[in-house]
C-alpha positions in Angstrom: -3.1 -9.4 22.6 -0.5 -12.2 22.3 2.2 -11.5 19.7 4.0 -13.9 17.5 7.8 -13.9 17.9 9.1 -12.3 14.7 12.7 -12.1 13.5 13.4 -8.5 12.7 16.4 -7.2 10.8 18.1 -4.5 12.9 20.6 -3.1 10.4 19.5 -0.5 7.9 18.5 -2.5 4.8 16.3 0.1 3.0 16.4 1.1 -0.6 16.8 4.7 0.4 19.4 6.5 2.6 18.9 6.9 6.3 18.0 10.4 7.4 19.8 12.1 10.3 16.7 14.2 10.9 14.6 11.4 12.4 14.8 8.6 14.9 14.0 5.1 13.6 13.1 1.8 15.4 11.4 -1.5 14.7 8.0 -2.1 16.3 5.4 -4.9 16.2 1.6 -4.8 16.7 -1.3 -7.2 16.4 -4.4 -7.0 14.1 -7.8 -8.3 15.1 -7.1 -11.7 13.4 -4.2 -12.2 15.8 -1.5 -11.7 13.1 1.5 -9.8 14.3 2.7 -7.1 12.0 6.2 -5.6 11.7 6.8 -1.9 11.2 9.4 0.8 11.0 8.5 3.7 13.3 10.0 7.1 12.3 10.0 10.0 14.8 11.1 13.6 14.2 14.3 14.2 16.2 13.7 16.2 19.3 9.9 15.7 19.0 8.0 17.2 21.9 4.4 16.9 22.9 1.7 15.0 21.1 2.2 14.9 17.3 0.1 14.0 14.3 0.8 10.6 12.9 0.6 8.8 9.5 0.5 5.0 8.8 2.0 4.1 5.4 1.8 0.9 3.3 2.4 -0.2 -0.2 2.8 -1.0 -3.0 1.0 -4.3 -3.4 3.8 -6.9 -3.2 6.4 -4.5 -1.8 7.9 -4.3 1.7 8.4 -1.4 4.1 12.0 -1.2 3.2 11.0 0.1 -0.2 8.8 3.2 -1.0 6.5 3.1 2.0 9.5 3.5 4.2 10.7 6.4 2.0 7.3 8.1 2.3 7.3 7.5 6.1 10.8 8.8 6.7 10.2 11.9 4.5 7.0 12.7 6.3 8.7 12.2 9.7 11.3 14.8 8.6 8.3 17.1 8.1 7.0 16.7 11.7 4.8 13.6 11.7 5.2 10.4 13.6 5.1 7.8 10.9 4.7 4.0 10.7 5.6 2.0 7.5 4.5 -1.6 7.9 4.5 -5.0 6.2 1.1 -6.4 5.5 0.0 -9.8 6.9 1.8 -12.8 5.4 4.5 -10.7 3.8 7.9 -9.2 4.6 8.8 -9.4 8.3 5.2 -9.6 9.4 3.6 -12.7 10.7 1.0 -15.1 9.4 2.1 -18.7 8.9 0.8 -18.9 5.3 3.1 -16.7 3.3 2.3 -14.6 0.3 -1.5 -14.5 0.6 -3.6 -11.4 0.3 -7.2 -10.5 1.4 -9.3 -7.4 0.9 -10.6 -7.8 4.4 -7.4 -8.7 6.2 -5.4 -6.1 4.4 -7.9 -3.4 5.3 -7.6 -4.6 8.9 -3.9 -4.3 8.7 -4.3 -0.5 8.1 -6.8 -0.3 10.9 -4.4 -2.1 13.2 -1.7 0.4 12.3 -4.1 3.2 13.3 -4.7 1.3 16.6 -0.9 1.3 17.2 -0.4 4.9 16.4 -3.5 6.1 18.4 -2.2 4.4 21.5 1.4 5.6 21.1 2.6 8.1 23.8 4.0 10.5 21.3 0.8 10.6 19.1 -2.3 12.7 19.3 -5.0 10.1 18.7 -7.3 12.7 17.2 -4.7 13.5 14.4 -4.0 10.2 12.6 -3.9 9.8 8.8 -2.8 7.1 6.3 -1.0 6.9 3.0 -1.5 4.0 0.6 0.7 3.4 -2.4 -0.3 1.5 -5.6 -2.6 -1.4 -4.5 -2.5 0.0 -1.0 -3.9 3.2 -2.3 -7.1 1.4 -2.9 -6.8 -0.3 0.5 -6.3 3.2 2.1 -9.6 4.4 0.6 -11.3 1.3 1.7 -10.0 1.9 5.2 -11.1 5.5 5.2 -14.6 4.3 4.4 -14.6 2.0 7.4 -12.4 3.7 10.1 -13.8 6.9 11.4 -10.6 7.6 13.3 -8.8 8.3 10.1 -8.8 12.1 9.6 -6.9 12.3 6.3 -6.0 9.8 3.5 -3.6 10.1 0.6 -3.9 7.5 -2.2 -0.8 7.5 -4.3 -0.6 6.0 -7.9 -3.4 3.7 -6.7 -4.8 0.4 -7.9 -8.2 -1.0 -7.1 -7.0 -4.6 -6.5 -10.5 -6.1 -6.8 -11.1 -4.4 -10.1 -7.7 -5.5 -11.6 -8.2 -9.1 -10.5 -11.9 -9.3 -11.7 -11.6 -7.3 -14.9 -7.9 -7.4 -15.9 -5.8 -4.5 -17.0 -7.8 -1.7 -18.6 -10.9 -3.8 -18.0 -9.9 -6.0 -20.9 -11.1 -9.2 -19.2 -14.4 -7.8 -18.0 -16.7 -10.7 -19.0 -18.3 -13.6 -17.3 -16.3 -16.0 -19.5 -12.9 -14.5 -18.6 -13.7 -14.4 -14.9 -14.9 -18.0 -15.0 -11.7 -19.1 -16.6 -9.6 -17.4 -14.0 -11.6 -18.8 -11.2 -11.5 -22.3 -12.6 -7.7 -22.1 -13.0 -7.3 -21.0 -9.4 -9.6 -23.7 -8.1 -7.5 -26.3 -10.0 -4.4 -24.8 -8.5 -5.7 -25.2 -5.0 -5.8 -29.0 -5.5 -2.4 -29.0 -7.1 -0.9 -27.1 -4.1 -2.5 -29.5 -1.6 -1.2 -32.5 -3.5 2.3 -31.0 -3.6 2.2 -29.8 0.0 3.2 -26.3 -0.8 1.8 -23.2 -2.6 3.1 -22.4 -6.0 4.4 -18.9 -6.5 3.0 -16.9 -9.4 6.3 -15.1 -10.2 7.2 -11.5 -9.5 8.1 -8.9 -12.1 9.2 -10.7 -15.3 13.0 -11.2 -15.6 14.7 -11.1 -18.0 12.6 -8.4 -19.5 11.3 -9.2 -23.0 12.0 -6.7 -25.7 8.3 -6.5 -26.5 7.2 -6.1 -22.9 4.4 -3.5 -22.4 5.4 -0.1 -21.2 4.0 -0.7 -17.7 5.9 -3.9 -17.3 9.1 -2.1 -18.2 8.2 0.6 -15.7 7.8 -2.1 -13.0 11.1 -3.8 -14.0 13.0 -0.5 -13.7 11.9 -0.3 -10.1 11.7 -3.8 -8.7 14.5 -5.6 -10.6 17.2 -2.9 -10.5 19.2 -1.4 -7.7 16.7 1.4 -7.7 14.1 -0.6 -5.8 15.1 -4.3 -5.5 14.8 -5.8 -2.1 15.4 -9.4 -1.0 12.1 -9.6 0.9 9.9 -7.9 -1.8 7.5 -10.3 -3.5 7.5 -8.2 -6.7 11.3 -8.2 -6.8 11.4 -12.0 -6.4 8.9 -14.9 -6.7 5.7 -12.9 -6.3 2.4 -13.9 -4.7 1.1 -17.4 -4.5 -0.8 -18.3 -7.7 -4.0 -18.4 -5.5 -2.8 -15.5 -3.3 -5.4 -13.1 -4.5 -8.3 -15.4 -5.2 -10.7 -13.7 -2.9 -10.3 -10.4 -4.8 -12.3 -11.9 -7.6 -15.7 -11.3 -6.1 -15.2 -9.0 -3.1 -15.1 -5.5 -4.4 -13.5 -2.8 -2.2 -14.6 0.9 -2.3 -18.3 0.0 -2.1 -19.0 2.9 0.2 -16.2 5.3 -0.7 -18.8 8.0 -1.4 -19.6 8.0 2.3 -16.1 9.0 3.3 -16.4 12.1 5.4 -12.7 12.7 6.1 -10.2 14.4 3.9 -8.9 12.5 0.9 -6.1 13.3 -1.6 -5.8 11.1 -4.7 -2.5 11.5 -6.6 -1.6 10.0 -9.9 0.7 10.6 -12.8 -0.8 11.2 -16.2 1.8 9.0 -17.8 0.9 6.1 -15.5 -0.9 3.1 -17.0 -2.9 3.0 -13.8 -4.2 6.6 -14.0 -7.7 5.4 -14.8 -7.9 3.8 -11.3 -7.2 7.1 -9.6 -9.5 9.1 -11.8 -12.4 6.6 -11.5 -11.9 6.1 -7.8 -12.1 9.8 -7.2 -15.2 10.2 -9.4 -16.9 7.4 -7.5 -15.9 8.9 -4.2 -17.4 12.3 -4.8 -20.5 11.2 -6.6 -23.5 11.8 -4.3 -21.0 12.4 -1.4 -22.2 15.1 1.1 -18.5 15.8 2.0 -16.6 16.9 -1.1 -14.9 20.1 0.0 -12.1 18.1 1.5 -11.6 15.8 -1.5 -9.0 16.4 -4.2 -7.6 14.7 -7.3 -4.0 15.8 -8.2 -2.6 14.7 -11.5 1.2 14.9 -11.9 2.2 15.8 -15.5 4.6 13.3 -17.1 4.8 11.0 -14.1 4.7 7.2 -14.6 3.3 4.7 -12.1 6.6 4.0 -10.4 7.7 7.7 -10.5 5.4 8.1 -7.5 7.1 5.1 -5.8 10.5 6.9 -5.2 10.3 10.1 -7.3 11.8 8.6 -10.4 14.3 10.9 -12.2 12.4 14.1 -11.7 11.4 14.0 -8.0 7.8 13.4 -8.9 6.4 12.7 -5.4 4.7 16.0 -4.3 5.9 15.9 -0.7 5.3 19.6 -0.2 1.6 19.0 -1.2 1.4 16.0 1.1 2.8 18.0 4.0 0.3 20.8 3.4 -2.6 18.3 3.1 -1.8 16.5 6.3 -1.0 19.6 8.3 -4.3 21.1 7.2 -6.5 18.1 8.0 -4.5 16.7 11.0 -4.4 20.1 12.6 
């Protein structure tokens, strides 16, 4: 498949320290829409033989230099070949319209990452899993429902991006009238963008932070807008998605067949996260009338906020020991 020529940063520009226990390198691969994706490949030092592998992506609007890279590097320290990648149209990945998203294309991005790992000389193609964070937790579950090669999936502090777009936070905009107003506004924005010759950005995490900002906005600010997690290529840290970037999420629900997932799934959420209802509901929907429930688990982390599962927060909230055990069990 023909690849786009991408400009990749070679120096270490992550939001986390580089580990001396893994080898790291930049890679590119192509999805079935012909978009070239950029990734960071992490390999355990001295790795021998065919190893299990994990593709990692998220959060929605983040880049691989943020928490997906942290997850990938940490799991590589624990014996896995890992790939953290930028989705289509974002970060260092290709796609000549920037800052757009799609339930279909983004699910395909995960499948293309599985393609890449399955064909890598150091990887056992029968032992490939995925980790999705935030909005990519929902994408990971959607991928698991479609890609039979995925043997194990972890959805961390997940969002269902179709639900949040169509129904608003906490389903507070779940009405035909509210959806019509949002769709009408985006349709009008399309024409404005065409007249202006460029797509208007919707804005990332609000800055400066209003004193009366909701808790979850403060949680996002503390990650994306501070040295803790800021990155120059991150949409959330800067100008955000295009105003119409997520338009197709309004009427294309993901997770339609999640209760047909046969492979292992671990859903992890913090009980202090505003988004915890996404994880609880997605898990309940996944196991309802599913013939394969023995390998499904919901893990709730006491006291953890949404972004605590991005980088561990102040308490090391990410359950890496549990993730290692889960993937070693199901990628055995």
